[in-house]
PyMOL Python script that loads the backbone (N, CA, C, O; Angstrom):
from pymol import cmd

cmd.read_pdbstr("""\
ATOM      1  N   UNK A   1     -20.086  10.832   5.838  1.00  0.00           N
ATOM      2  CA  UNK A   1     -21.187  10.777   4.934  1.00  0.00           C
ATOM      3  C   UNK A   1     -21.469   9.302   4.606  1.00  0.00           C
ATOM      4  O   UNK A   1     -20.540   8.547   4.320  1.00  0.00           O
ATOM      5  N   UNK A   2     -22.735   8.892   4.646  1.00  0.00           N
ATOM      6  CA  UNK A   2     -23.118   7.511   4.334  1.00  0.00           C
ATOM      7  C   UNK A   2     -23.778   7.498   2.957  1.00  0.00           C
ATOM      8  O   UNK A   2     -24.720   8.250   2.706  1.00  0.00           O
ATOM      9  N   UNK A   3     -23.278   6.643   2.071  1.00  0.00           N
ATOM     10  CA  UNK A   3     -23.827   6.549   0.724  1.00  0.00           C
ATOM     11  C   UNK A   3     -25.102   5.713   0.737  1.00  0.00           C
ATOM     12  O   UNK A   3     -25.469   5.133   1.759  1.00  0.00           O
ATOM     13  N   UNK A   4     -25.765   5.661  -0.406  1.00  0.00           N
ATOM     14  CA  UNK A   4     -26.993   4.879  -0.525  1.00  0.00           C
ATOM     15  C   UNK A   4     -26.747   3.399  -0.317  1.00  0.00           C
ATOM     16  O   UNK A   4     -27.653   2.676   0.098  1.00  0.00           O
ATOM     17  N   UNK A   5     -25.534   2.933  -0.597  1.00  0.00           N
ATOM     18  CA  UNK A   5     -25.211   1.518  -0.425  1.00  0.00           C
ATOM     19  C   UNK A   5     -24.896   1.186   1.025  1.00  0.00           C
ATOM     20  O   UNK A   5     -24.587   0.037   1.342  1.00  0.00           O
ATOM     21  N   UNK A   6     -24.971   2.184   1.919  1.00  0.00           N
ATOM     22  CA  UNK A   6     -24.686   1.942   3.321  1.00  0.00           C
ATOM     23  C   UNK A   6     -23.205   1.986   3.658  1.00  0.00           C
ATOM     24  O   UNK A   6     -22.802   1.564   4.743  1.00  0.00           O
ATOM     25  N   UNK A   7     -22.384   2.497   2.733  1.00  0.00           N
ATOM     26  CA  UNK A   7     -20.954   2.606   2.950  1.00  0.00           C
ATOM     27  C   UNK A   7     -20.659   3.993   3.484  1.00  0.00           C
ATOM     28  O   UNK A   7     -21.084   4.994   2.907  1.00  0.00           O
ATOM     29  N   UNK A   8     -19.937   4.049   4.576  1.00  0.00           N
ATOM     30  CA  UNK A   8     -19.601   5.338   5.166  1.00  0.00           C
ATOM     31  C   UNK A   8     -18.291   5.852   4.573  1.00  0.00           C
ATOM     32  O   UNK A   8     -17.301   5.122   4.525  1.00  0.00           O
ATOM     33  N   UNK A   9     -18.285   7.104   4.123  1.00  0.00           N
ATOM     34  CA  UNK A   9     -17.093   7.731   3.590  1.00  0.00           C
ATOM     35  C   UNK A   9     -16.562   8.723   4.613  1.00  0.00           C
ATOM     36  O   UNK A   9     -17.301   9.568   5.118  1.00  0.00           O
ATOM     37  N   UNK A  10     -15.270   8.610   4.914  1.00  0.00           N
ATOM     38  CA  UNK A  10     -14.639   9.477   5.892  1.00  0.00           C
ATOM     39  C   UNK A  10     -13.469  10.184   5.209  1.00  0.00           C
ATOM     40  O   UNK A  10     -12.564   9.513   4.713  1.00  0.00           O
ATOM     41  N   UNK A  11     -13.460  11.524   5.168  1.00  0.00           N
ATOM     42  CA  UNK A  11     -12.317  12.222   4.563  1.00  0.00           C
ATOM     43  C   UNK A  11     -11.081  12.074   5.438  1.00  0.00           C
ATOM     44  O   UNK A  11     -11.133  12.303   6.646  1.00  0.00           O
ATOM     45  N   UNK A  12      -9.958  11.686   4.814  1.00  0.00           N
ATOM     46  CA  UNK A  12      -8.701  11.494   5.545  1.00  0.00           C
ATOM     47  C   UNK A  12      -7.546  12.058   4.739  1.00  0.00           C
ATOM     48  O   UNK A  12      -7.661  12.269   3.532  1.00  0.00           O
ATOM     49  N   UNK A  13      -6.438  12.300   5.412  1.00  0.00           N
ATOM     50  CA  UNK A  13      -5.222  12.747   4.738  1.00  0.00           C
ATOM     51  C   UNK A  13      -4.322  11.584   4.378  1.00  0.00           C
ATOM     52  O   UNK A  13      -3.447  11.729   3.524  1.00  0.00           O
ATOM     53  N   UNK A  14      -4.512  10.429   5.009  1.00  0.00           N
ATOM     54  CA  UNK A  14      -3.688   9.263   4.732  1.00  0.00           C
ATOM     55  C   UNK A  14      -4.298   8.017   5.330  1.00  0.00           C
ATOM     56  O   UNK A  14      -5.088   8.084   6.271  1.00  0.00           O
ATOM     57  N   UNK A  15      -3.921   6.871   4.771  1.00  0.00           N
ATOM     58  CA  UNK A  15      -4.409   5.585   5.258  1.00  0.00           C
ATOM     59  C   UNK A  15      -3.225   4.633   5.358  1.00  0.00           C
ATOM     60  O   UNK A  15      -2.438   4.509   4.419  1.00  0.00           O
ATOM     61  N   UNK A  16      -3.102   3.964   6.497  1.00  0.00           N
ATOM     62  CA  UNK A  16      -2.067   2.961   6.686  1.00  0.00           C
ATOM     63  C   UNK A  16      -2.774   1.627   6.886  1.00  0.00           C
ATOM     64  O   UNK A  16      -3.603   1.488   7.785  1.00  0.00           O
ATOM     65  N   UNK A  17      -2.449   0.658   6.057  1.00  0.00           N
ATOM     66  CA  UNK A  17      -3.048  -0.667   6.156  1.00  0.00           C
ATOM     67  C   UNK A  17      -1.948  -1.638   6.542  1.00  0.00           C
ATOM     68  O   UNK A  17      -0.966  -1.794   5.816  1.00  0.00           O
ATOM     69  N   UNK A  18      -2.111  -2.288   7.680  1.00  0.00           N
ATOM     70  CA  UNK A  18      -1.128  -3.256   8.152  1.00  0.00           C
ATOM     71  C   UNK A  18      -1.587  -4.629   7.707  1.00  0.00           C
ATOM     72  O   UNK A  18      -2.685  -5.065   8.054  1.00  0.00           O
ATOM     73  N   UNK A  19      -0.746  -5.317   6.933  1.00  0.00           N
ATOM     74  CA  UNK A  19      -1.152  -6.570   6.310  1.00  0.00           C
ATOM     75  C   UNK A  19      -0.540  -7.813   6.926  1.00  0.00           C
ATOM     76  O   UNK A  19      -1.015  -8.916   6.657  1.00  0.00           O
ATOM     77  N   UNK A  20       0.486  -7.680   7.737  1.00  0.00           N
ATOM     78  CA  UNK A  20       1.145  -8.861   8.277  1.00  0.00           C
ATOM     79  C   UNK A  20       2.248  -9.347   7.362  1.00  0.00           C
ATOM     80  O   UNK A  20       2.757  -8.581   6.544  1.00  0.00           O
ATOM     81  N   UNK A  21       2.625 -10.611   7.489  1.00  0.00           N
ATOM     82  CA  UNK A  21       3.775 -11.114   6.731  1.00  0.00           C
ATOM     83  C   UNK A  21       3.419 -11.642   5.350  1.00  0.00           C
ATOM     84  O   UNK A  21       4.314 -11.866   4.535  1.00  0.00           O
ATOM     85  N   UNK A  22       2.155 -11.845   5.069  1.00  0.00           N
ATOM     86  CA  UNK A  22       1.738 -12.295   3.734  1.00  0.00           C
ATOM     87  C   UNK A  22       1.035 -11.140   3.036  1.00  0.00           C
ATOM     88  O   UNK A  22       0.310 -10.383   3.681  1.00  0.00           O
ATOM     89  N   UNK A  23       1.234 -10.990   1.740  1.00  0.00           N
ATOM     90  CA  UNK A  23       0.636  -9.862   1.040  1.00  0.00           C
ATOM     91  C   UNK A  23      -0.864 -10.036   0.826  1.00  0.00           C
ATOM     92  O   UNK A  23      -1.286 -10.498  -0.234  1.00  0.00           O
ATOM     93  N   UNK A  24      -1.669  -9.674   1.814  1.00  0.00           N
ATOM     94  CA  UNK A  24      -3.125  -9.740   1.707  1.00  0.00           C
ATOM     95  C   UNK A  24      -3.590  -8.461   1.021  1.00  0.00           C
ATOM     96  O   UNK A  24      -4.025  -7.520   1.685  1.00  0.00           O
ATOM     97  N   UNK A  25      -3.500  -8.426  -0.283  1.00  0.00           N
ATOM     98  CA  UNK A  25      -3.659  -7.177  -1.026  1.00  0.00           C
ATOM     99  C   UNK A  25      -4.979  -7.052  -1.790  1.00  0.00           C
ATOM    100  O   UNK A  25      -5.074  -6.239  -2.709  1.00  0.00           O
ATOM    101  N   UNK A  26      -5.976  -7.820  -1.439  1.00  0.00           N
ATOM    102  CA  UNK A  26      -7.254  -7.718  -2.154  1.00  0.00           C
ATOM    103  C   UNK A  26      -7.842  -6.318  -2.079  1.00  0.00           C
ATOM    104  O   UNK A  26      -8.417  -5.834  -3.053  1.00  0.00           O
ATOM    105  N   UNK A  27      -7.702  -5.663  -0.930  1.00  0.00           N
ATOM    106  CA  UNK A  27      -8.275  -4.321  -0.775  1.00  0.00           C
ATOM    107  C   UNK A  27      -7.630  -3.325  -1.730  1.00  0.00           C
ATOM    108  O   UNK A  27      -8.318  -2.455  -2.263  1.00  0.00           O
ATOM    109  N   UNK A  28      -6.331  -3.433  -1.955  1.00  0.00           N
ATOM    110  CA  UNK A  28      -5.671  -2.489  -2.856  1.00  0.00           C
ATOM    111  C   UNK A  28      -5.930  -2.829  -4.319  1.00  0.00           C
ATOM    112  O   UNK A  28      -5.949  -1.936  -5.165  1.00  0.00           O
ATOM    113  N   UNK A  29      -6.124  -4.083  -4.620  1.00  0.00           N
ATOM    114  CA  UNK A  29      -6.480  -4.469  -5.995  1.00  0.00           C
ATOM    115  C   UNK A  29      -7.795  -3.806  -6.389  1.00  0.00           C
ATOM    116  O   UNK A  29      -7.937  -3.304  -7.504  1.00  0.00           O
ATOM    117  N   UNK A  30      -8.744  -3.808  -5.473  1.00  0.00           N
ATOM    118  CA  UNK A  30     -10.050  -3.201  -5.749  1.00  0.00           C
ATOM    119  C   UNK A  30      -9.925  -1.705  -5.990  1.00  0.00           C
ATOM    120  O   UNK A  30     -10.754  -1.111  -6.679  1.00  0.00           O
ATOM    121  N   UNK A  31      -8.880  -1.092  -5.416  1.00  0.00           N
ATOM    122  CA  UNK A  31      -8.638   0.338  -5.612  1.00  0.00           C
ATOM    123  C   UNK A  31      -7.888   0.619  -6.912  1.00  0.00           C
ATOM    124  O   UNK A  31      -7.700   1.779  -7.277  1.00  0.00           O
ATOM    125  N   UNK A  32      -7.458  -0.436  -7.615  1.00  0.00           N
ATOM    126  CA  UNK A  32      -6.772  -0.272  -8.886  1.00  0.00           C
ATOM    127  C   UNK A  32      -5.262  -0.269  -8.801  1.00  0.00           C
ATOM    128  O   UNK A  32      -4.590   0.016  -9.792  1.00  0.00           O
ATOM    129  N   UNK A  33      -4.712  -0.582  -7.633  1.00  0.00           N
ATOM    130  CA  UNK A  33      -3.262  -0.646  -7.475  1.00  0.00           C
ATOM    131  C   UNK A  33      -2.764  -1.959  -8.065  1.00  0.00           C
ATOM    132  O   UNK A  33      -3.323  -3.021  -7.791  1.00  0.00           O
ATOM    133  N   UNK A  34      -1.722  -1.883  -8.867  1.00  0.00           N
ATOM    134  CA  UNK A  34      -1.194  -3.078  -9.540  1.00  0.00           C
ATOM    135  C   UNK A  34      -0.414  -3.960  -8.566  1.00  0.00           C
ATOM    136  O   UNK A  34       0.337  -3.476  -7.720  1.00  0.00           O
ATOM    137  N   UNK A  35      -0.617  -5.266  -8.715  1.00  0.00           N
ATOM    138  CA  UNK A  35       0.136  -6.257  -7.944  1.00  0.00           C
ATOM    139  C   UNK A  35       0.742  -7.257  -8.920  1.00  0.00           C
ATOM    140  O   UNK A  35       0.286  -7.387 -10.056  1.00  0.00           O
ATOM    141  N   UNK A  36       1.781  -7.965  -8.461  1.00  0.00           N
ATOM    142  CA  UNK A  36       2.405  -8.956  -9.333  1.00  0.00           C
ATOM    143  C   UNK A  36       1.714 -10.310  -9.170  1.00  0.00           C
ATOM    144  O   UNK A  36       0.701 -10.423  -8.481  1.00  0.00           O
ATOM    145  N   UNK A  37       2.278 -11.337  -9.817  1.00  0.00           N
ATOM    146  CA  UNK A  37       1.661 -12.675  -9.794  1.00  0.00           C
ATOM    147  C   UNK A  37       1.610 -13.294  -8.404  1.00  0.00           C
ATOM    148  O   UNK A  37       0.818 -14.208  -8.172  1.00  0.00           O
ATOM    149  N   UNK A  38       2.433 -12.819  -7.474  1.00  0.00           N
ATOM    150  CA  UNK A  38       2.417 -13.328  -6.098  1.00  0.00           C
ATOM    151  C   UNK A  38       1.450 -12.558  -5.207  1.00  0.00           C
ATOM    152  O   UNK A  38       1.226 -12.935  -4.057  1.00  0.00           O
ATOM    153  N   UNK A  39       0.874 -11.475  -5.738  1.00  0.00           N
ATOM    154  CA  UNK A  39      -0.016 -10.635  -4.960  1.00  0.00           C
ATOM    155  C   UNK A  39       0.701  -9.478  -4.276  1.00  0.00           C
ATOM    156  O   UNK A  39       0.103  -8.774  -3.463  1.00  0.00           O
ATOM    157  N   UNK A  40       1.968  -9.275  -4.596  1.00  0.00           N
ATOM    158  CA  UNK A  40       2.761  -8.193  -4.005  1.00  0.00           C
ATOM    159  C   UNK A  40       2.488  -6.892  -4.747  1.00  0.00           C
ATOM    160  O   UNK A  40       2.394  -6.880  -5.975  1.00  0.00           O
ATOM    161  N   UNK A  41       2.361  -5.793  -3.998  1.00  0.00           N
ATOM    162  CA  UNK A  41       2.119  -4.492  -4.617  1.00  0.00           C
ATOM    163  C   UNK A  41       3.347  -4.077  -5.417  1.00  0.00           C
ATOM    164  O   UNK A  41       4.474  -4.155  -4.929  1.00  0.00           O
ATOM    165  N   UNK A  42       3.117  -3.638  -6.643  1.00  0.00           N
ATOM    166  CA  UNK A  42       4.207  -3.187  -7.504  1.00  0.00           C
ATOM    167  C   UNK A  42       4.564  -1.745  -7.168  1.00  0.00           C
ATOM    168  O   UNK A  42       3.706  -0.863  -7.159  1.00  0.00           O
ATOM    169  N   UNK A  43       5.837  -1.523  -6.894  1.00  0.00           N
ATOM    170  CA  UNK A  43       6.330  -0.181  -6.603  1.00  0.00           C
ATOM    171  C   UNK A  43       7.614   0.067  -7.387  1.00  0.00           C
ATOM    172  O   UNK A  43       8.286  -0.867  -7.824  1.00  0.00           O
ATOM    173  N   UNK A  44       7.940   1.358  -7.554  1.00  0.00           N
ATOM    174  CA  UNK A  44       9.220   1.692  -8.174  1.00  0.00           C
ATOM    175  C   UNK A  44      10.254   1.950  -7.075  1.00  0.00           C
ATOM    176  O   UNK A  44      10.008   1.639  -5.910  1.00  0.00           O
ATOM    177  N   UNK A  45      11.395   2.511  -7.436  1.00  0.00           N
ATOM    178  CA  UNK A  45      12.475   2.736  -6.467  1.00  0.00           C
ATOM    179  C   UNK A  45      12.104   3.731  -5.376  1.00  0.00           C
ATOM    180  O   UNK A  45      12.747   3.765  -4.326  1.00  0.00           O
ATOM    181  N   UNK A  46      11.082   4.537  -5.610  1.00  0.00           N
ATOM    182  CA  UNK A  46      10.651   5.515  -4.605  1.00  0.00           C
ATOM    183  C   UNK A  46       9.445   5.029  -3.803  1.00  0.00           C
ATOM    184  O   UNK A  46       8.838   5.796  -3.056  1.00  0.00           O
ATOM    185  N   UNK A  47       9.107   3.757  -3.963  1.00  0.00           N
ATOM    186  CA  UNK A  47       7.977   3.115  -3.294  1.00  0.00           C
ATOM    187  C   UNK A  47       6.623   3.608  -3.813  1.00  0.00           C
ATOM    188  O   UNK A  47       5.597   3.409  -3.163  1.00  0.00           O
ATOM    189  N   UNK A  48       6.622   4.254  -4.991  1.00  0.00           N
ATOM    190  CA  UNK A  48       5.382   4.724  -5.614  1.00  0.00           C
ATOM    191  C   UNK A  48       4.679   3.564  -6.305  1.00  0.00           C
ATOM    192  O   UNK A  48       5.322   2.714  -6.921  1.00  0.00           O
ATOM    193  N   UNK A  49       3.359   3.535  -6.198  1.00  0.00           N
ATOM    194  CA  UNK A  49       2.555   2.561  -6.930  1.00  0.00           C
ATOM    195  C   UNK A  49       2.167   3.169  -8.271  1.00  0.00           C
ATOM    196  O   UNK A  49       2.645   4.246  -8.628  1.00  0.00           O
ATOM    197  N   UNK A  50       1.312   2.490  -9.009  1.00  0.00           N
ATOM    198  CA  UNK A  50       0.845   3.001 -10.293  1.00  0.00           C
ATOM    199  C   UNK A  50      -0.150   4.149 -10.142  1.00  0.00           C
ATOM    200  O   UNK A  50      -0.504   4.787 -11.133  1.00  0.00           O
ATOM    201  N   UNK A  51      -0.600   4.418  -8.936  1.00  0.00           N
ATOM    202  CA  UNK A  51      -1.542   5.510  -8.696  1.00  0.00           C
ATOM    203  C   UNK A  51      -0.793   6.666  -8.039  1.00  0.00           C
ATOM    204  O   UNK A  51      -0.169   6.494  -6.992  1.00  0.00           O
ATOM    205  N   UNK A  52      -0.858   7.831  -8.653  1.00  0.00           N
ATOM    206  CA  UNK A  52      -0.139   8.999  -8.153  1.00  0.00           C
ATOM    207  C   UNK A  52      -0.525   9.307  -6.703  1.00  0.00           C
ATOM    208  O   UNK A  52      -1.707   9.365  -6.365  1.00  0.00           O
ATOM    209  N   UNK A  53       0.484   9.502  -5.858  1.00  0.00           N
ATOM    210  CA  UNK A  53       0.248   9.837  -4.459  1.00  0.00           C
ATOM    211  C   UNK A  53       0.025   8.649  -3.551  1.00  0.00           C
ATOM    212  O   UNK A  53      -0.203   8.817  -2.353  1.00  0.00           O
ATOM    213  N   UNK A  54       0.090   7.430  -4.113  1.00  0.00           N
ATOM    214  CA  UNK A  54      -0.092   6.215  -3.317  1.00  0.00           C
ATOM    215  C   UNK A  54       1.233   5.467  -3.270  1.00  0.00           C
ATOM    216  O   UNK A  54       1.817   5.154  -4.308  1.00  0.00           O
ATOM    217  N   UNK A  55       1.701   5.183  -2.065  1.00  0.00           N
ATOM    218  CA  UNK A  55       2.980   4.531  -1.846  1.00  0.00           C
ATOM    219  C   UNK A  55       2.763   3.255  -1.048  1.00  0.00           C
ATOM    220  O   UNK A  55       1.777   3.135  -0.320  1.00  0.00           O
ATOM    221  N   UNK A  56       3.677   2.304  -1.180  1.00  0.00           N
ATOM    222  CA  UNK A  56       3.597   1.058  -0.420  1.00  0.00           C
ATOM    223  C   UNK A  56       4.996   0.679   0.041  1.00  0.00           C
ATOM    224  O   UNK A  56       5.985   0.980  -0.626  1.00  0.00           O
ATOM    225  N   UNK A  57       5.065   0.016   1.185  1.00  0.00           N
ATOM    226  CA  UNK A  57       6.354  -0.392   1.736  1.00  0.00           C
ATOM    227  C   UNK A  57       6.163  -1.617   2.613  1.00  0.00           C
ATOM    228  O   UNK A  57       5.065  -1.885   3.102  1.00  0.00           O
ATOM    229  N   UNK A  58       7.244  -2.353   2.803  1.00  0.00           N
ATOM    230  CA  UNK A  58       7.209  -3.496   3.714  1.00  0.00           C
ATOM    231  C   UNK A  58       6.768  -4.775   3.047  1.00  0.00           C
ATOM    232  O   UNK A  58       6.935  -4.961   1.842  1.00  0.00           O
ATOM    233  N   UNK A  59       6.201  -5.655   3.852  1.00  0.00           N
ATOM    234  CA  UNK A  59       5.860  -7.001   3.383  1.00  0.00           C
ATOM    235  C   UNK A  59       4.905  -7.012   2.197  1.00  0.00           C
ATOM    236  O   UNK A  59       4.980  -7.918   1.367  1.00  0.00           O
ATOM    237  N   UNK A  60       4.005  -6.028   2.093  1.00  0.00           N
ATOM    238  CA  UNK A  60       3.034  -6.036   0.997  1.00  0.00           C
ATOM    239  C   UNK A  60       3.700  -5.835  -0.364  1.00  0.00           C
ATOM    240  O   UNK A  60       3.086  -6.107  -1.396  1.00  0.00           O
ATOM    241  N   UNK A  61       4.959  -5.357  -0.379  1.00  0.00           N
ATOM    242  CA  UNK A  61       5.687  -5.211  -1.642  1.00  0.00           C
ATOM    243  C   UNK A  61       6.623  -6.390  -1.884  1.00  0.00           C
ATOM    244  O   UNK A  61       7.214  -6.504  -2.958  1.00  0.00           O
ATOM    245  N   UNK A  62       6.758  -7.257  -0.901  1.00  0.00           N
ATOM    246  CA  UNK A  62       7.614  -8.436  -0.966  1.00  0.00           C
ATOM    247  C   UNK A  62       9.065  -8.080  -1.277  1.00  0.00           C
ATOM    248  O   UNK A  62       9.787  -8.862  -1.897  1.00  0.00           O
ATOM    249  N   UNK A  63       9.485  -6.894  -0.840  1.00  0.00           N
ATOM    250  CA  UNK A  63      10.853  -6.434  -1.088  1.00  0.00           C
ATOM    251  C   UNK A  63      11.877  -7.325  -0.417  1.00  0.00           C
ATOM    252  O   UNK A  63      12.527  -8.126  -1.088  1.00  0.00           O
ATOM    253  N   UNK A  64      12.034  -7.206   0.881  1.00  0.00           N
ATOM    254  CA  UNK A  64      13.007  -8.017   1.583  1.00  0.00           C
ATOM    255  C   UNK A  64      12.383  -8.873   2.662  1.00  0.00           C
ATOM    256  O   UNK A  64      13.018  -9.793   3.177  1.00  0.00           O
ATOM    257  N   UNK A  65      11.138  -8.573   3.006  1.00  0.00           N
ATOM    258  CA  UNK A  65      10.388  -9.311   4.034  1.00  0.00           C
ATOM    259  C   UNK A  65      11.141  -9.336   5.363  1.00  0.00           C
ATOM    260  O   UNK A  65      11.077 -10.317   6.105  1.00  0.00           O
ATOM    261  N   UNK A  66      11.854  -8.250   5.653  1.00  0.00           N
ATOM    262  CA  UNK A  66      12.563  -8.106   6.921  1.00  0.00           C
ATOM    263  C   UNK A  66      12.241  -6.731   7.497  1.00  0.00           C
ATOM    264  O   UNK A  66      11.969  -5.786   6.756  1.00  0.00           O
ATOM    265  N   UNK A  67      12.272  -6.626   8.825  1.00  0.00           N
ATOM    266  CA  UNK A  67      11.935  -5.371   9.486  1.00  0.00           C
ATOM    267  C   UNK A  67      12.828  -4.236   9.004  1.00  0.00           C
ATOM    268  O   UNK A  67      12.335  -3.146   8.714  1.00  0.00           O
ATOM    269  N   UNK A  68      14.129  -4.475   8.915  1.00  0.00           N
ATOM    270  CA  UNK A  68      15.051  -3.416   8.495  1.00  0.00           C
ATOM    271  C   UNK A  68      14.721  -2.911   7.095  1.00  0.00           C
ATOM    272  O   UNK A  68      14.781  -1.708   6.842  1.00  0.00           O
ATOM    273  N   UNK A  69      14.380  -3.803   6.199  1.00  0.00           N
ATOM    274  CA  UNK A  69      14.018  -3.415   4.842  1.00  0.00           C
ATOM    275  C   UNK A  69      12.721  -2.624   4.846  1.00  0.00           C
ATOM    276  O   UNK A  69      12.608  -1.602   4.168  1.00  0.00           O
ATOM    277  N   UNK A  70      11.745  -3.093   5.606  1.00  0.00           N
ATOM    278  CA  UNK A  70      10.458  -2.404   5.680  1.00  0.00           C
ATOM    279  C   UNK A  70      10.610  -0.995   6.238  1.00  0.00           C
ATOM    280  O   UNK A  70       9.951  -0.069   5.766  1.00  0.00           O
ATOM    281  N   UNK A  71      11.466  -0.824   7.230  1.00  0.00           N
ATOM    282  CA  UNK A  71      11.701   0.496   7.810  1.00  0.00           C
ATOM    283  C   UNK A  71      12.311   1.426   6.758  1.00  0.00           C
ATOM    284  O   UNK A  71      11.892   2.577   6.629  1.00  0.00           O
ATOM    285  N   UNK A  72      13.285   0.937   6.016  1.00  0.00           N
ATOM    286  CA  UNK A  72      13.897   1.744   4.963  1.00  0.00           C
ATOM    287  C   UNK A  72      12.903   2.110   3.877  1.00  0.00           C
ATOM    288  O   UNK A  72      12.867   3.253   3.421  1.00  0.00           O
ATOM    289  N   UNK A  73      12.094   1.142   3.459  1.00  0.00           N
ATOM    290  CA  UNK A  73      11.074   1.406   2.444  1.00  0.00           C
ATOM    291  C   UNK A  73      10.047   2.403   2.958  1.00  0.00           C
ATOM    292  O   UNK A  73       9.610   3.290   2.224  1.00  0.00           O
ATOM    293  N   UNK A  74       9.665   2.255   4.220  1.00  0.00           N
ATOM    294  CA  UNK A  74       8.705   3.170   4.816  1.00  0.00           C
ATOM    295  C   UNK A  74       9.247   4.587   4.883  1.00  0.00           C
ATOM    296  O   UNK A  74       8.512   5.546   4.650  1.00  0.00           O
ATOM    297  N   UNK A  75      10.524   4.725   5.198  1.00  0.00           N
ATOM    298  CA  UNK A  75      11.161   6.040   5.229  1.00  0.00           C
ATOM    299  C   UNK A  75      11.177   6.653   3.832  1.00  0.00           C
ATOM    300  O   UNK A  75      10.915   7.846   3.682  1.00  0.00           O
ATOM    301  N   UNK A  76      11.480   5.860   2.814  1.00  0.00           N
ATOM    302  CA  UNK A  76      11.490   6.347   1.438  1.00  0.00           C
ATOM    303  C   UNK A  76      10.086   6.791   1.032  1.00  0.00           C
ATOM    304  O   UNK A  76       9.920   7.861   0.446  1.00  0.00           O
ATOM    305  N   UNK A  77       9.083   5.982   1.338  1.00  0.00           N
ATOM    306  CA  UNK A  77       7.706   6.334   1.004  1.00  0.00           C
ATOM    307  C   UNK A  77       7.291   7.629   1.702  1.00  0.00           C
ATOM    308  O   UNK A  77       6.644   8.483   1.096  1.00  0.00           O
ATOM    309  N   UNK A  78       7.659   7.772   2.966  1.00  0.00           N
ATOM    310  CA  UNK A  78       7.305   8.979   3.719  1.00  0.00           C
ATOM    311  C   UNK A  78       7.977  10.209   3.120  1.00  0.00           C
ATOM    312  O   UNK A  78       7.354  11.267   3.030  1.00  0.00           O
ATOM    313  N   UNK A  79       9.224  10.090   2.714  1.00  0.00           N
ATOM    314  CA  UNK A  79       9.916  11.219   2.100  1.00  0.00           C
ATOM    315  C   UNK A  79       9.260  11.607   0.770  1.00  0.00           C
ATOM    316  O   UNK A  79       9.140  12.791   0.458  1.00  0.00           O
ATOM    317  N   UNK A  80       8.848  10.631   0.007  1.00  0.00           N
ATOM    318  CA  UNK A  80       8.203  10.911  -1.279  1.00  0.00           C
ATOM    319  C   UNK A  80       6.822  11.529  -1.097  1.00  0.00           C
ATOM    320  O   UNK A  80       6.416  12.398  -1.869  1.00  0.00           O
ATOM    321  N   UNK A  81       6.106  11.079  -0.079  1.00  0.00           N
ATOM    322  CA  UNK A  81       4.764  11.604   0.182  1.00  0.00           C
ATOM    323  C   UNK A  81       4.855  13.050   0.611  1.00  0.00           C
ATOM    324  O   UNK A  81       3.831  13.679   0.879  1.00  0.00           O
TER     325      UNK A  81
END
""", "prot")
cmd.dss("prot")
cmd.show_as("cartoon", "prot")
cmd.util.cbc("prot")
cmd.orient("prot")
């Protein structure tokens, strides 16, 4: 469906945004997800953000900034979802 502003809306069950090694989180800020002073997405121990049903893992949370940590966080987020 295309809105009057020319923005196309597509119904989805999930969205994965790959950000790279720096927390490029402007898109999630616009959605209302809280970030810290470094721009890292704020999550709790279950990788939940401040918005119910939205999880974050990996470099965008600035947890460990390592592949092994990101994999563990991603697994936790997937289990919670």
